N, CA, C and O atoms as a Tripos MOL2 file, in Angstrom:
@<TRIPOS>MOLECULE
protein
  236   235    59     0     0
PROTEIN
NO_CHARGES

@<TRIPOS>ATOM
      1 N         -29.4270  122.7630  -76.3240 N.3       1 UNK1
      2 CA        -29.3810  121.8830  -75.5230 C.3       1 UNK1
      3 C         -27.9720  121.9440  -74.1040 C.2       1 UNK1
      4 O         -26.7840  121.6360  -74.1990 O.2       1 UNK1
      5 N         -28.6080  122.3650  -73.1320 N.am      2 UNK2
      6 CA        -27.7770  122.2690  -72.1340 C.3       2 UNK2
      7 C         -26.3800  121.6870  -71.3720 C.2       2 UNK2
      8 O         -26.2490  120.6140  -70.7830 O.2       2 UNK2
      9 N         -25.3080  122.8360  -71.5980 N.am      3 UNK3
     10 CA        -24.0560  122.2400  -70.7500 C.3       3 UNK3
     11 C         -23.7150  122.3100  -69.7000 C.2       3 UNK3
     12 O         -24.0720  123.1790  -68.9040 O.2       3 UNK3
     13 N         -23.0290  121.4950  -69.5050 N.am      4 UNK4
     14 CA        -22.7050  122.0850  -68.3860 C.3       4 UNK4
     15 C         -21.1090  123.3330  -68.5560 C.2       4 UNK4
     16 O         -20.3860  123.4460  -69.5470 O.2       4 UNK4
     17 N         -21.0190  123.9430  -67.4740 N.am      5 UNK5
     18 CA        -20.4780  125.2090  -67.9120 C.3       5 UNK5
     19 C         -19.4590  125.3170  -66.8680 C.2       5 UNK5
     20 O         -18.7170  126.2760  -67.0810 O.2       5 UNK5
     21 N         -19.1540  124.6090  -65.7360 N.am      6 UNK6
     22 CA        -17.7610  124.0110  -65.1400 C.3       6 UNK6
     23 C         -17.5980  122.6210  -65.0190 C.2       6 UNK6
     24 O         -18.4720  121.7550  -65.0680 O.2       6 UNK6
     25 N         -16.2120  122.4820  -64.8330 N.am      7 UNK7
     26 CA        -15.8890  121.0660  -64.6120 C.3       7 UNK7
     27 C         -16.7060  120.8490  -63.2940 C.2       7 UNK7
     28 O         -17.3180  121.6150  -62.5500 O.2       7 UNK7
     29 N         -16.3950  119.0450  -63.3010 N.am      8 UNK8
     30 CA        -17.5240  118.2870  -62.2060 C.3       8 UNK8
     31 C         -15.3040  118.0290  -61.5290 C.2       8 UNK8
     32 O         -14.4140  117.4850  -62.1840 O.2       8 UNK8
     33 N         -15.1870  118.6450  -60.1690 N.am      9 UNK9
     34 CA        -13.8840  117.7090  -59.9550 C.3       9 UNK9
     35 C         -13.5440  116.2650  -60.0880 C.2       9 UNK9
     36 O         -14.6560  115.7870  -60.3110 O.2       9 UNK9
     37 N         -12.6440  115.2040  -60.0910 N.am     10 UNK10
     38 CA        -12.6690  114.2300  -59.6700 C.3      10 UNK10
     39 C         -13.1540  113.5490  -58.0770 C.2      10 UNK10
     40 O         -12.2210  112.7540  -57.9600 O.2      10 UNK10
     41 N         -13.5670  113.4520  -57.4520 N.am     11 UNK11
     42 CA        -13.7950  113.5240  -56.6580 C.3      11 UNK11
     43 C         -15.4660  113.2430  -56.6610 C.2      11 UNK11
     44 O         -16.1290  112.2490  -56.3680 O.2      11 UNK11
     45 N         -15.7830  114.4410  -57.0800 N.am     12 UNK12
     46 CA        -17.5790  114.5210  -56.8750 C.3      12 UNK12
     47 C         -17.9130  113.2800  -58.1190 C.2      12 UNK12
     48 O         -18.8450  112.4810  -58.0290 O.2      12 UNK12
     49 N         -17.0000  113.3330  -59.1830 N.am     13 UNK13
     50 CA        -17.0630  111.6750  -60.3910 C.3      13 UNK13
     51 C         -17.4810  110.6370  -59.9800 C.2      13 UNK13
     52 O         -18.3590  109.8390  -60.3070 O.2      13 UNK13
     53 N         -16.3360  110.7810  -58.7840 N.am     14 UNK14
     54 CA        -16.1360  109.4180  -58.4830 C.3      14 UNK14
     55 C         -17.2730  108.9520  -56.7900 C.2      14 UNK14
     56 O         -17.5720  107.8390  -56.3590 O.2      14 UNK14
     57 N         -17.4490  109.6590  -56.5140 N.am     15 UNK15
     58 CA        -18.4860  109.8880  -55.7870 C.3      15 UNK15
     59 C         -20.1630  109.7430  -56.4690 C.2      15 UNK15
     60 O         -21.0800  109.6660  -55.6520 O.2      15 UNK15
     61 N         -20.4520  109.7170  -57.7690 N.am     16 UNK16
     62 CA        -21.5400  109.7550  -58.4570 C.3      16 UNK16
     63 C         -21.3800  107.6400  -58.7220 C.2      16 UNK16
     64 O         -22.1580  106.7650  -58.3420 O.2      16 UNK16
     65 N         -20.4700  107.5550  -59.2560 N.am     17 UNK17
     66 CA        -19.4440  106.5880  -59.4000 C.3      17 UNK17
     67 C         -19.5850  104.9020  -58.4020 C.2      17 UNK17
     68 O         -20.0020  103.7630  -58.6120 O.2      17 UNK17
     69 N         -18.8690  105.7690  -57.1460 N.am     18 UNK18
     70 CA        -19.3260  104.6440  -55.8060 C.3      18 UNK18
     71 C         -20.1540  103.5400  -56.3290 C.2      18 UNK18
     72 O         -19.7140  102.3910  -56.2910 O.2      18 UNK18
     73 N         -21.1950  103.7720  -56.7630 N.am     19 UNK19
     74 CA        -22.4140  102.3800  -56.4260 C.3      19 UNK19
     75 C         -22.1480  101.5610  -57.6770 C.2      19 UNK19
     76 O         -23.2780  101.1650  -57.9650 O.2      19 UNK19
     77 N         -21.2480  101.0390  -58.6590 N.am     20 UNK20
     78 CA        -20.8270  100.8280  -59.2670 C.3      20 UNK20
     79 C         -20.4570   99.4360  -59.9110 C.2      20 UNK20
     80 O         -20.2000   99.0240  -61.0420 O.2      20 UNK20
     81 N         -20.6120   98.6180  -57.9160 N.am     21 UNK21
     82 CA        -19.8670   97.5120  -57.8890 C.3      21 UNK21
     83 C         -20.7490   96.2020  -58.7810 C.2      21 UNK21
     84 O         -21.7920   96.2110  -59.4350 O.2      21 UNK21
     85 N         -19.7810   95.1560  -58.4420 N.am     22 UNK22
     86 CA        -20.6480   94.0140  -59.6970 C.3      22 UNK22
     87 C         -20.6950   92.9710  -58.6920 C.2      22 UNK22
     88 O         -19.6270   92.6150  -58.1940 O.2      22 UNK22
     89 N         -22.0090   92.3150  -58.2450 N.am     23 UNK23
     90 CA        -22.2210   91.3530  -57.2540 C.3      23 UNK23
     91 C         -21.9860   89.7600  -57.9960 C.2      23 UNK23
     92 O         -21.6790   89.0690  -58.9680 O.2      23 UNK23
     93 N         -22.2540   89.8400  -57.1420 N.am     24 UNK24
     94 CA        -21.0380   88.1700  -56.9580 C.3      24 UNK24
     95 C         -22.1840   87.1090  -57.8380 C.2      24 UNK24
     96 O         -23.2910   87.6450  -57.7900 O.2      24 UNK24
     97 N         -22.2240   86.0620  -58.4500 N.am     25 UNK25
     98 CA        -23.7780   85.4770  -59.2380 C.3      25 UNK25
     99 C         -23.9450   84.7690  -58.0270 C.2      25 UNK25
    100 O         -23.0120   84.2770  -57.3920 O.2      25 UNK25
    101 N         -25.6330   84.7000  -57.5780 N.am     26 UNK26
    102 CA        -26.1320   83.7170  -56.6100 C.3      26 UNK26
    103 C         -25.6080   82.5050  -56.9710 C.2      26 UNK26
    104 O         -24.8010   82.5800  -57.8970 O.2      26 UNK26
    105 N         -25.9140   80.8580  -56.3100 N.am     27 UNK27
    106 CA        -25.1110   80.1000  -57.0560 C.3      27 UNK27
    107 C         -26.3100   79.3260  -56.2920 C.2      27 UNK27
    108 O         -26.9590   79.9480  -55.4520 O.2      27 UNK27
    109 N         -26.6510   77.7750  -56.6200 N.am     28 UNK28
    110 CA        -27.5000   76.9560  -56.1180 C.3      28 UNK28
    111 C         -26.5610   75.4540  -56.2790 C.2      28 UNK28
    112 O         -25.5280   75.3700  -56.9430 O.2      28 UNK28
    113 N         -27.0640   74.5630  -55.6640 N.am     29 UNK29
    114 CA        -26.6640   73.1720  -54.8860 C.3      29 UNK29
    115 C         -26.9420   72.9990  -55.8810 C.2      29 UNK29
    116 O         -27.5430   73.9840  -56.3110 O.2      29 UNK29
    117 N         -26.7630   71.5370  -57.2410 N.am     30 UNK30
    118 CA        -27.4400   70.7960  -57.5980 C.3      30 UNK30
    119 C         -27.9040   69.5170  -57.2830 C.2      30 UNK30
    120 O         -27.0280   68.6930  -57.0230 O.2      30 UNK30
    121 N         -28.8680   69.2120  -57.2500 N.am     31 UNK31
    122 CA        -30.0310   68.0210  -56.6650 C.3      31 UNK31
    123 C         -29.8100   66.7180  -56.9510 C.2      31 UNK31
    124 O         -30.4090   65.7030  -56.5950 O.2      31 UNK31
    125 N         -28.7730   66.9020  -57.7120 N.am     32 UNK32
    126 CA        -28.2900   65.5340  -58.6520 C.3      32 UNK32
    127 C         -26.3330   65.0360  -57.7240 C.2      32 UNK32
    128 O         -25.9760   64.1570  -56.9400 O.2      32 UNK32
    129 N         -25.7080   66.0580  -58.3460 N.am     33 UNK33
    130 CA        -24.3510   65.8710  -57.4060 C.3      33 UNK33
    131 C         -24.5520   66.5080  -56.6890 C.2      33 UNK33
    132 O         -25.7810   66.4390  -56.7180 O.2      33 UNK33
    133 N         -24.2580   67.4140  -55.6910 N.am     34 UNK34
    134 CA        -24.1790   68.4940  -54.8830 C.3      34 UNK34
    135 C         -22.9590   69.8350  -55.5770 C.2      34 UNK34
    136 O         -22.0720   70.4720  -55.0090 O.2      34 UNK34
    137 N         -23.3820   69.8390  -56.8220 N.am     35 UNK35
    138 CA        -22.0220   71.2010  -57.6670 C.3      35 UNK35
    139 C         -22.3010   72.1570  -57.7210 C.2      35 UNK35
    140 O         -23.1270   72.3380  -58.6150 O.2      35 UNK35
    141 N         -21.9040   73.4550  -56.9090 N.am     36 UNK36
    142 CA        -22.3800   74.7950  -57.1950 C.3      36 UNK36
    143 C         -22.7400   74.4170  -58.4050 C.2      36 UNK36
    144 O         -22.3010   73.3900  -58.9200 O.2      36 UNK36
    145 N         -23.9650   75.5790  -59.2460 N.am     37 UNK37
    146 CA        -25.3420   75.9090  -60.6480 C.3      37 UNK37
    147 C         -25.0550   77.2760  -60.4420 C.2      37 UNK37
    148 O         -24.5050   77.9640  -59.5820 O.2      37 UNK37
    149 N         -25.6250   77.4320  -61.5410 N.am     38 UNK38
    150 CA        -25.9510   78.5180  -61.7070 C.3      38 UNK38
    151 C         -27.9920   78.3440  -61.2680 C.2      38 UNK38
    152 O         -28.7010   77.9100  -62.1750 O.2      38 UNK38
    153 N         -28.3510   78.5440  -60.5370 N.am     39 UNK39
    154 CA        -30.1100   79.2680  -60.7620 C.3      39 UNK39
    155 C         -30.6030   78.9780  -62.0660 C.2      39 UNK39
    156 O         -30.1490   79.5680  -63.0470 O.2      39 UNK39
    157 N         -32.0960   77.5360  -62.2150 N.am     40 UNK40
    158 CA        -32.6460   78.1930  -63.2700 C.3      40 UNK40
    159 C         -31.8630   77.9180  -64.6470 C.2      40 UNK40
    160 O         -32.2310   78.4200  -65.7090 O.2      40 UNK40
    161 N         -30.2610   76.7040  -64.4740 N.am     41 UNK41
    162 CA        -30.2260   76.6350  -66.0350 C.3      41 UNK41
    163 C         -29.5500   74.6600  -65.4170 C.2      41 UNK41
    164 O         -29.4170   74.0890  -64.3340 O.2      41 UNK41
    165 N         -29.3810   74.3980  -66.5000 N.am     42 UNK42
    166 CA        -29.2770   73.1770  -65.9670 C.3      42 UNK42
    167 C         -26.7470   72.8600  -65.7660 C.2      42 UNK42
    168 O         -25.7200   73.5060  -65.9750 O.2      42 UNK42
    169 N         -27.1890   71.4290  -65.2440 N.am     43 UNK43
    170 CA        -25.9470   71.9070  -64.0660 C.3      43 UNK43
    171 C         -24.6510   71.0130  -64.7470 C.2      43 UNK43
    172 O         -24.3860   69.8100  -64.7500 O.2      43 UNK43
    173 N         -23.8670   72.4290  -65.4180 N.am     44 UNK44
    174 CA        -23.0960   72.3570  -66.3880 C.3      44 UNK44
    175 C         -21.9170   70.3680  -66.4030 C.2      44 UNK44
    176 O         -21.5960   69.7180  -67.3970 O.2      44 UNK44
    177 N         -21.5810   69.9930  -64.6570 N.am     45 UNK45
    178 CA        -21.0930   69.1410  -64.3300 C.3      45 UNK45
    179 C         -21.9060   67.2900  -64.5440 C.2      45 UNK45
    180 O         -21.5860   66.1180  -64.7470 O.2      45 UNK45
    181 N         -23.0770   68.1610  -64.3170 N.am     46 UNK46
    182 CA        -23.2950   66.5180  -64.6110 C.3      46 UNK46
    183 C         -24.5660   66.7120  -65.3690 C.2      46 UNK46
    184 O         -25.3290   65.7590  -65.2120 O.2      46 UNK46
    185 N         -25.0080   67.6190  -66.1130 N.am     47 UNK47
    186 CA        -25.9820   68.0840  -67.4920 C.3      47 UNK47
    187 C         -28.1850   67.6190  -67.1270 C.2      47 UNK47
    188 O         -29.1420   67.3480  -67.8520 O.2      47 UNK47
    189 N         -27.9100   67.8210  -65.3150 N.am     48 UNK48
    190 CA        -29.3320   67.7690  -65.0470 C.3      48 UNK48
    191 C         -29.9390   69.4320  -65.1820 C.2      48 UNK48
    192 O         -29.5040   70.5780  -65.2990 O.2      48 UNK48
    193 N         -30.9800   68.8390  -65.0990 N.am     49 UNK49
    194 CA        -32.0580   69.9250  -64.5930 C.3      49 UNK49
    195 C         -33.4330   69.8160  -64.5060 C.2      49 UNK49
    196 O         -34.1720   69.6030  -65.4680 O.2      49 UNK49
    197 N         -33.9830   70.0440  -62.6880 N.am     50 UNK50
    198 CA        -35.2070   69.1290  -62.1950 C.3      50 UNK50
    199 C         -35.9170   68.2110  -62.3760 C.2      50 UNK50
    200 O         -37.0760   67.8930  -62.6400 O.2      50 UNK50
    201 N         -34.0680   67.5050  -61.9840 N.am     51 UNK51
    202 CA        -34.1410   65.6510  -61.7940 C.3      51 UNK51
    203 C         -34.4370   65.4920  -63.1990 C.2      51 UNK51
    204 O         -35.6610   65.3620  -63.1750 O.2      51 UNK51
    205 N         -34.1680   65.4380  -64.1150 N.am     52 UNK52
    206 CA        -34.0670   65.2230  -65.8090 C.3      52 UNK52
    207 C         -32.6170   65.4900  -66.3890 C.2      52 UNK52
    208 O         -31.8800   66.4760  -66.3420 O.2      52 UNK52
    209 N         -32.4750   64.0700  -67.0280 N.am     53 UNK53
    210 CA        -30.9530   64.0850  -67.1060 C.3      53 UNK53
    211 C         -31.2820   64.9370  -69.0340 C.2      53 UNK53
    212 O         -32.0430   64.5320  -69.9120 O.2      53 UNK53
    213 N         -30.4490   66.0200  -69.0400 N.am     54 UNK54
    214 CA        -30.9910   67.0700  -69.9220 C.3      54 UNK54
    215 C         -30.1200   66.5110  -70.7630 C.2      54 UNK54
    216 O         -30.4010   65.5080  -71.4190 O.2      54 UNK54
    217 N         -28.2410   67.5080  -70.8510 N.am     55 UNK55
    218 CA        -27.3650   67.1890  -71.6690 C.3      55 UNK55
    219 C         -26.3510   66.4930  -71.5340 C.2      55 UNK55
    220 O         -25.6180   66.7860  -70.5900 O.2      55 UNK55
    221 N         -25.8720   65.0750  -72.6300 N.am     56 UNK56
    222 CA        -24.7570   64.4430  -72.4520 C.3      56 UNK56
    223 C         -23.5960   64.9250  -72.2320 C.2      56 UNK56
    224 O         -23.0530   65.6430  -73.0720 O.2      56 UNK56
    225 N         -22.8040   64.4970  -70.6320 N.am     57 UNK57
    226 CA        -21.3160   65.5480  -70.7700 C.3      57 UNK57
    227 C         -20.7910   64.3110  -70.3500 C.2      57 UNK57
    228 O         -21.0720   63.4390  -69.5270 O.2      57 UNK57
    229 N         -19.2880   64.7060  -71.8370 N.am     58 UNK58
    230 CA        -18.4220   63.6270  -71.8930 C.3      58 UNK58
    231 C         -17.3760   63.8870  -71.3830 C.2      58 UNK58
    232 O         -16.8300   64.9700  -71.5920 O.2      58 UNK58
    233 N         -16.7790   62.8300  -70.4880 N.am     59 UNK59
    234 CA        -15.9710   62.8960  -69.4530 C.3      59 UNK59
    235 C         -14.7630   62.4030  -69.9290 C.2      59 UNK59
    236 O         -13.7870   62.3360  -69.1820 O.2      59 UNK59
@<TRIPOS>BOND
     1     1     2 1
     2     2     3 1
     3     3     4 2
     4     3     5 am
     5     5     6 1
     6     6     7 1
     7     7     8 2
     8     7     9 am
     9     9    10 1
    10    10    11 1
    11    11    12 2
    12    11    13 am
    13    13    14 1
    14    14    15 1
    15    15    16 2
    16    15    17 am
    17    17    18 1
    18    18    19 1
    19    19    20 2
    20    19    21 am
    21    21    22 1
    22    22    23 1
    23    23    24 2
    24    23    25 am
    25    25    26 1
    26    26    27 1
    27    27    28 2
    28    27    29 am
    29    29    30 1
    30    30    31 1
    31    31    32 2
    32    31    33 am
    33    33    34 1
    34    34    35 1
    35    35    36 2
    36    35    37 am
    37    37    38 1
    38    38    39 1
    39    39    40 2
    40    39    41 am
    41    41    42 1
    42    42    43 1
    43    43    44 2
    44    43    45 am
    45    45    46 1
    46    46    47 1
    47    47    48 2
    48    47    49 am
    49    49    50 1
    50    50    51 1
    51    51    52 2
    52    51    53 am
    53    53    54 1
    54    54    55 1
    55    55    56 2
    56    55    57 am
    57    57    58 1
    58    58    59 1
    59    59    60 2
    60    59    61 am
    61    61    62 1
    62    62    63 1
    63    63    64 2
    64    63    65 am
    65    65    66 1
    66    66    67 1
    67    67    68 2
    68    67    69 am
    69    69    70 1
    70    70    71 1
    71    71    72 2
    72    71    73 am
    73    73    74 1
    74    74    75 1
    75    75    76 2
    76    75    77 am
    77    77    78 1
    78    78    79 1
    79    79    80 2
    80    79    81 am
    81    81    82 1
    82    82    83 1
    83    83    84 2
    84    83    85 am
    85    85    86 1
    86    86    87 1
    87    87    88 2
    88    87    89 am
    89    89    90 1
    90    90    91 1
    91    91    92 2
    92    91    93 am
    93    93    94 1
    94    94    95 1
    95    95    96 2
    96    95    97 am
    97    97    98 1
    98    98    99 1
    99    99   100 2
   100    99   101 am
   101   101   102 1
   102   102   103 1
   103   103   104 2
   104   103   105 am
   105   105   106 1
   106   106   107 1
   107   107   108 2
   108   107   109 am
   109   109   110 1
   110   110   111 1
   111   111   112 2
   112   111   113 am
   113   113   114 1
   114   114   115 1
   115   115   116 2
   116   115   117 am
   117   117   118 1
   118   118   119 1
   119   119   120 2
   120   119   121 am
   121   121   122 1
   122   122   123 1
   123   123   124 2
   124   123   125 am
   125   125   126 1
   126   126   127 1
   127   127   128 2
   128   127   129 am
   129   129   130 1
   130   130   131 1
   131   131   132 2
   132   131   133 am
   133   133   134 1
   134   134   135 1
   135   135   136 2
   136   135   137 am
   137   137   138 1
   138   138   139 1
   139   139   140 2
   140   139   141 am
   141   141   142 1
   142   142   143 1
   143   143   144 2
   144   143   145 am
   145   145   146 1
   146   146   147 1
   147   147   148 2
   148   147   149 am
   149   149   150 1
   150   150   151 1
   151   151   152 2
   152   151   153 am
   153   153   154 1
   154   154   155 1
   155   155   156 2
   156   155   157 am
   157   157   158 1
   158   158   159 1
   159   159   160 2
   160   159   161 am
   161   161   162 1
   162   162   163 1
   163   163   164 2
   164   163   165 am
   165   165   166 1
   166   166   167 1
   167   167   168 2
   168   167   169 am
   169   169   170 1
   170   170   171 1
   171   171   172 2
   172   171   173 am
   173   173   174 1
   174   174   175 1
   175   175   176 2
   176   175   177 am
   177   177   178 1
   178   178   179 1
   179   179   180 2
   180   179   181 am
   181   181   182 1
   182   182   183 1
   183   183   184 2
   184   183   185 am
   185   185   186 1
   186   186   187 1
   187   187   188 2
   188   187   189 am
   189   189   190 1
   190   190   191 1
   191   191   192 2
   192   191   193 am
   193   193   194 1
   194   194   195 1
   195   195   196 2
   196   195   197 am
   197   197   198 1
   198   198   199 1
   199   199   200 2
   200   199   201 am
   201   201   202 1
   202   202   203 1
   203   203   204 2
   204   203   205 am
   205   205   206 1
   206   206   207 1
   207   207   208 2
   208   207   209 am
   209   209   210 1
   210   210   211 1
   211   211   212 2
   212   211   213 am
   213   213   214 1
   214   214   215 1
   215   215   216 2
   216   215   217 am
   217   217   218 1
   218   218   219 1
   219   219   220 2
   220   219   221 am
   221   221   222 1
   222   222   223 1
   223   223   224 2
   224   223   225 am
   225   225   226 1
   226   226   227 1
   227   227   228 2
   228   227   229 am
   229   229   230 1
   230   230   231 1
   231   231   232 2
   232   231   233 am
   233   233   234 1
   234   234   235 1
   235   235   236 2
@<TRIPOS>SUBSTRUCTURE
     1 UNK1         2 RESIDUE 1 A UNK
     2 UNK2         6 RESIDUE 1 A UNK
     3 UNK3        10 RESIDUE 1 A UNK
     4 UNK4        14 RESIDUE 1 A UNK
     5 UNK5        18 RESIDUE 1 A UNK
     6 UNK6        22 RESIDUE 1 A UNK
     7 UNK7        26 RESIDUE 1 A UNK
     8 UNK8        30 RESIDUE 1 A UNK
     9 UNK9        34 RESIDUE 1 A UNK
    10 UNK10       38 RESIDUE 1 A UNK
    11 UNK11       42 RESIDUE 1 A UNK
    12 UNK12       46 RESIDUE 1 A UNK
    13 UNK13       50 RESIDUE 1 A UNK
    14 UNK14       54 RESIDUE 1 A UNK
    15 UNK15       58 RESIDUE 1 A UNK
    16 UNK16       62 RESIDUE 1 A UNK
    17 UNK17       66 RESIDUE 1 A UNK
    18 UNK18       70 RESIDUE 1 A UNK
    19 UNK19       74 RESIDUE 1 A UNK
    20 UNK20       78 RESIDUE 1 A UNK
    21 UNK21       82 RESIDUE 1 A UNK
    22 UNK22       86 RESIDUE 1 A UNK
    23 UNK23       90 RESIDUE 1 A UNK
    24 UNK24       94 RESIDUE 1 A UNK
    25 UNK25       98 RESIDUE 1 A UNK
    26 UNK26      102 RESIDUE 1 A UNK
    27 UNK27      106 RESIDUE 1 A UNK
    28 UNK28      110 RESIDUE 1 A UNK
    29 UNK29      114 RESIDUE 1 A UNK
    30 UNK30      118 RESIDUE 1 A UNK
    31 UNK31      122 RESIDUE 1 A UNK
    32 UNK32      126 RESIDUE 1 A UNK
    33 UNK33      130 RESIDUE 1 A UNK
    34 UNK34      134 RESIDUE 1 A UNK
    35 UNK35      138 RESIDUE 1 A UNK
    36 UNK36      142 RESIDUE 1 A UNK
    37 UNK37      146 RESIDUE 1 A UNK
    38 UNK38      150 RESIDUE 1 A UNK
    39 UNK39      154 RESIDUE 1 A UNK
    40 UNK40      158 RESIDUE 1 A UNK
    41 UNK41      162 RESIDUE 1 A UNK
    42 UNK42      166 RESIDUE 1 A UNK
    43 UNK43      170 RESIDUE 1 A UNK
    44 UNK44      174 RESIDUE 1 A UNK
    45 UNK45      178 RESIDUE 1 A UNK
    46 UNK46      182 RESIDUE 1 A UNK
    47 UNK47      186 RESIDUE 1 A UNK
    48 UNK48      190 RESIDUE 1 A UNK
    49 UNK49      194 RESIDUE 1 A UNK
    50 UNK50      198 RESIDUE 1 A UNK
    51 UNK51      202 RESIDUE 1 A UNK
    52 UNK52      206 RESIDUE 1 A UNK
    53 UNK53      210 RESIDUE 1 A UNK
    54 UNK54      214 RESIDUE 1 A UNK
    55 UNK55      218 RESIDUE 1 A UNK
    56 UNK56      222 RESIDUE 1 A UNK
    57 UNK57      226 RESIDUE 1 A UNK
    58 UNK58      230 RESIDUE 1 A UNK
    59 UNK59      234 RESIDUE 1 A UNK
């Protein structure tokens, strides 16, 4: 198995890692309470999904 013969510099290593950015999660608004939520998931504030009450949220 081949092994590197010489060490790569820090700048060369960091150039390779330049695209490791974390994207912000996409958010949609709840149709019931207009709070931001993740798409295709139950709303954490009111407990509805696609207009139906799915979870009972204790306030």
